[in-house]
C-alpha positions as CSV (number, residue, x, y, z in Angstrom):
1,M,14.7,5.6,-4.0
2,I,11.9,5.4,-1.4
3,K,9.3,2.9,-0.8
4,V,5.9,4.1,0.6
5,S,4.3,1.2,2.5
6,I,0.7,1.1,3.5
7,L,0.3,-1.6,6.2
8,Y,-3.0,-3.0,7.1
9,P,-2.8,-4.6,10.6
10,Y,-4.4,-8.0,11.1
11,Q,-7.4,-8.0,13.3
12,E,-9.4,-11.1,14.3
13,G,-12.7,-10.9,12.4
14,G,-11.5,-8.0,10.3
15,R,-12.6,-7.4,6.7
16,F,-10.2,-7.2,3.8
17,D,-11.3,-7.6,0.2
18,F,-8.2,-8.6,-1.8
19,D,-10.0,-8.8,-5.1
20,Y,-11.2,-5.2,-4.8
21,Y,-7.9,-4.0,-3.4
22,Q,-5.9,-5.5,-6.2
23,S,-8.2,-4.9,-9.2
24,R,-9.8,-1.6,-8.2
25,H,-7.9,0.3,-5.5
26,M,-4.3,-0.4,-6.4
27,A,-5.0,-0.5,-10.1
28,R,-6.5,3.0,-9.8
29,A,-3.6,4.3,-7.8
30,D,-1.2,2.9,-10.4
31,E,-3.2,4.6,-13.1
32,L,-3.1,7.9,-11.3
33,F,0.6,7.8,-10.5
34,R,1.8,6.3,-13.8
35,S,2.4,9.6,-15.5
36,A,4.0,11.2,-12.4
37,P,7.7,12.0,-12.6
38,G,9.7,9.7,-10.3
39,Y,7.0,6.9,-10.0
40,R,8.6,3.5,-10.3
41,G,5.8,1.0,-9.7
42,Y,3.9,-0.9,-6.9
43,A,3.6,-4.2,-5.2
44,I,0.9,-5.9,-3.1
45,E,1.5,-8.5,-0.3
46,R,-0.9,-10.7,1.5
47,G,0.1,-11.6,5.1
48,L,0.2,-15.4,5.7
49,G,1.4,-15.8,9.2
50,G,3.6,-14.7,12.1
51,A,6.9,-15.9,13.4
52,A,5.3,-18.8,15.4
53,P,3.8,-21.6,13.3
54,G,0.1,-21.1,13.0
55,S,0.1,-17.6,14.3
56,A,-1.7,-14.7,12.6
57,P,0.3,-12.2,10.5
58,A,1.1,-8.8,11.9
59,Y,-0.4,-7.3,8.7
60,V,-3.2,-8.8,6.6
61,A,-2.0,-6.8,3.6
62,M,0.7,-4.4,2.5
63,G,0.7,-2.2,-0.5
64,H,4.0,-0.6,-1.6
65,F,4.8,2.2,-4.1
66,L,8.3,3.1,-5.3
67,F,9.3,6.6,-6.0
68,D,12.6,8.4,-6.7
69,D,12.2,10.5,-3.5
70,A,9.6,11.7,-1.0
71,N,8.9,14.9,-3.0
72,A,7.9,12.8,-6.1
73,F,5.5,10.8,-3.9
74,A,4.0,13.9,-2.4
75,A,3.5,15.4,-5.8
76,A,1.9,12.3,-7.2
77,F,-0.3,11.5,-4.2
78,G,-1.4,14.9,-3.1
79,P,-3.9,15.6,-5.9
80,H,-5.5,12.2,-5.5
81,A,-5.4,11.8,-1.7
82,A,-9.1,12.3,-1.2
83,E,-10.1,9.8,-3.8
84,L,-7.7,7.1,-2.7
85,Q,-8.2,7.5,1.1
86,G,-12.0,7.8,0.5
87,D,-11.9,4.3,-1.2
88,I,-10.5,2.5,1.9
89,P,-13.9,1.6,3.4
90,N,-14.7,-0.2,0.1
91,Y,-12.2,-2.9,0.8
92,T,-11.3,-2.9,4.6
93,D,-12.3,-1.9,8.0
94,A,-8.6,-1.9,9.1
95,R,-6.9,1.4,9.9
96,P,-3.8,1.5,7.7
97,L,-0.3,2.6,8.9
98,I,2.0,4.5,6.5
99,Q,5.8,4.2,6.4
100,L,8.3,5.8,4.1
101,S,11.6,3.8,3.7
102,E,14.8,4.4,1.9
103,V,15.5,1.5,-0.5
104,L,19.1,0.5,-0.1
105,L,19.2,-2.6,-2.3
106,P,19.4,-3.6,-5.0
107,R,21.9,-1.2,-6.5
């Protein structure tokens, strides 16, 4: 299984609308991916702080999608890439980073 993580770096004075991200953007992505073979679900995280007490988080938000493999992700995302990427300015001014990871646990 793979996890596709979309990481939104924290920036002082940056804008991130969690309500929009959760109720509109990620809900729409889930709606688009739900019928795709190999799609397993999604999660959203809000960054609270860094390692030092009172420090800023490395990422203000993280969105994660689980798929059976990278090909399943590409097949699900490709047809909807323009819509989903075009929606980013509606909830943030951060430039997201993307990471694909192999999920090793749980088994």
